[in-house]
C-alpha positions as CSV (number, residue, x, y, z in Angstrom):
1,Q,-20.5,41.8,-40.4
2,A,-21.0,39.8,-43.6
3,Q,-24.0,37.7,-44.3
4,L,-23.1,34.9,-46.7
5,V,-25.3,33.1,-49.2
6,E,-24.2,30.2,-51.3
7,S,-25.8,29.1,-54.5
8,G,-25.1,26.9,-57.5
9,G,-25.4,23.4,-56.1
10,G,-27.3,20.6,-57.7
11,L,-27.3,17.0,-59.0
12,V,-24.7,16.0,-61.6
13,Q,-23.2,12.8,-63.0
14,T,-19.6,11.7,-62.4
15,G,-17.4,13.8,-64.5
16,G,-19.7,16.8,-64.6
17,S,-19.1,20.4,-63.5
18,L,-20.8,22.9,-61.2
19,R,-19.9,26.5,-60.2
20,L,-20.7,27.5,-56.7
21,S,-21.1,31.1,-55.7
22,C,-20.8,32.8,-52.4
23,T,-22.2,36.4,-52.1
24,A,-21.9,38.7,-49.1
25,S,-24.3,41.3,-47.9
26,G,-23.3,43.9,-45.3
27,H,-19.6,44.3,-45.3
28,T,-17.7,43.9,-48.5
29,F,-15.6,40.8,-49.2
30,R,-12.6,43.2,-49.5
31,S,-10.1,42.5,-46.7
32,Y,-11.6,39.0,-46.0
33,A,-10.1,35.7,-46.9
34,V,-12.9,33.3,-48.1
35,G,-12.9,29.5,-47.8
36,W,-15.1,26.7,-49.0
37,F,-15.8,23.7,-46.7
38,R,-18.0,20.7,-47.2
39,Q,-19.8,18.2,-44.9
40,A,-21.3,14.8,-45.9
41,P,-23.9,13.1,-43.7
42,G,-22.2,11.5,-40.6
43,K,-18.8,13.0,-41.5
44,E,-16.8,15.9,-40.1
45,R,-16.8,19.2,-42.0
46,E,-13.6,19.5,-44.0
47,F,-11.7,22.2,-45.7
48,V,-11.9,22.4,-49.5
49,A,-10.3,25.6,-50.8
50,A,-9.6,29.2,-49.7
51,I,-8.5,32.4,-51.3
52,S,-6.8,35.5,-49.8
53,W,-8.5,38.9,-49.8
54,S,-6.5,40.0,-52.8
55,G,-6.9,36.7,-54.7
56,G,-3.2,36.3,-54.9
57,S,-3.0,33.2,-52.7
58,T,-5.1,30.0,-52.9
59,V,-5.0,26.8,-50.9
60,Y,-6.7,23.5,-51.8
61,L,-7.5,20.2,-50.3
62,D,-5.2,17.7,-52.0
63,S,-8.0,15.5,-53.4
64,V,-9.6,18.5,-55.3
65,K,-6.3,20.0,-56.6
66,G,-6.4,20.2,-60.4
67,R,-10.2,19.8,-60.5
68,F,-11.5,22.7,-58.4
69,T,-10.6,26.4,-58.8
70,I,-11.5,29.1,-56.3
71,S,-11.7,32.7,-57.5
72,R,-13.2,36.0,-56.5
73,D,-14.7,39.1,-58.0
74,N,-14.6,41.8,-55.4
75,A,-16.5,44.2,-57.6
76,K,-19.4,41.8,-57.5
77,N,-18.8,40.9,-53.9
78,T,-18.7,37.2,-54.9
79,V,-16.4,34.2,-54.5
80,Y,-16.7,31.2,-56.8
81,L,-15.8,27.6,-56.6
82,Q,-15.5,26.0,-60.1
83,M,-15.8,22.3,-59.7
84,N,-14.8,20.1,-62.7
85,M,-14.4,16.3,-63.1
86,L,-16.7,15.7,-60.1
87,K,-16.7,12.4,-58.3
88,P,-19.2,10.7,-56.0
89,E,-16.9,11.4,-53.0
90,D,-17.4,15.1,-53.7
91,T,-21.1,14.8,-52.6
92,A,-21.7,17.0,-49.6
93,V,-23.2,20.3,-48.4
94,Y,-20.8,23.0,-49.4
95,Y,-20.4,26.1,-47.2
96,C,-18.5,29.3,-47.6
97,A,-16.9,31.1,-44.7
98,V,-14.8,34.2,-44.1
99,G,-11.7,34.6,-42.1
100,S,-8.5,36.6,-41.9
101,S,-6.1,34.1,-43.6
102,A,-6.5,31.6,-46.4
103,R,-3.4,29.7,-45.2
104,A,-4.8,29.5,-41.7
105,M,-8.0,27.9,-43.0
106,G,-6.0,25.4,-45.0
107,D,-4.1,24.6,-41.8
108,G,-7.2,23.8,-39.8
109,A,-8.4,27.2,-38.5
110,I,-12.2,27.2,-38.1
111,P,-13.9,30.5,-39.4
112,S,-16.5,32.2,-37.3
113,Y,-18.9,33.3,-40.0
114,W,-20.7,30.8,-42.3
115,G,-23.3,30.7,-45.0
116,Q,-26.3,28.4,-45.0
117,G,-24.8,25.8,-47.4
118,T,-25.7,24.4,-50.9
119,Q,-26.1,20.8,-51.7
120,V,-23.8,19.1,-54.2
121,T,-24.7,15.5,-55.2
122,V,-22.6,13.5,-57.7
123,S,-24.2,10.3,-59.0
124,S,-22.2,7.3,-60.1
């Protein structure tokens, strides 16, 4: 089974950019869909973006569409979330998770395997 580690979070000003990385140890990312989720204090965890095992299909939360891009490099066993034009409402702990279907994650399916999370803070 995969062990997931996120990195790349930090503190940025409104309009700034960050690139998050999710790297797996153990099983390869190949054959897994990977999703990004986020959770702000006192709020429910919400879906952000997901990508199919081949990289051919992607799904995004409406509020990040056009600003965030999910991609994967299976040779490096890594999935990325490029976040541009960041807003204060993007502030949250961001988690990556693996599942069988990017579309299912976008429709509300909750993955079983999660990383430890990385903090993203966007100041006004």
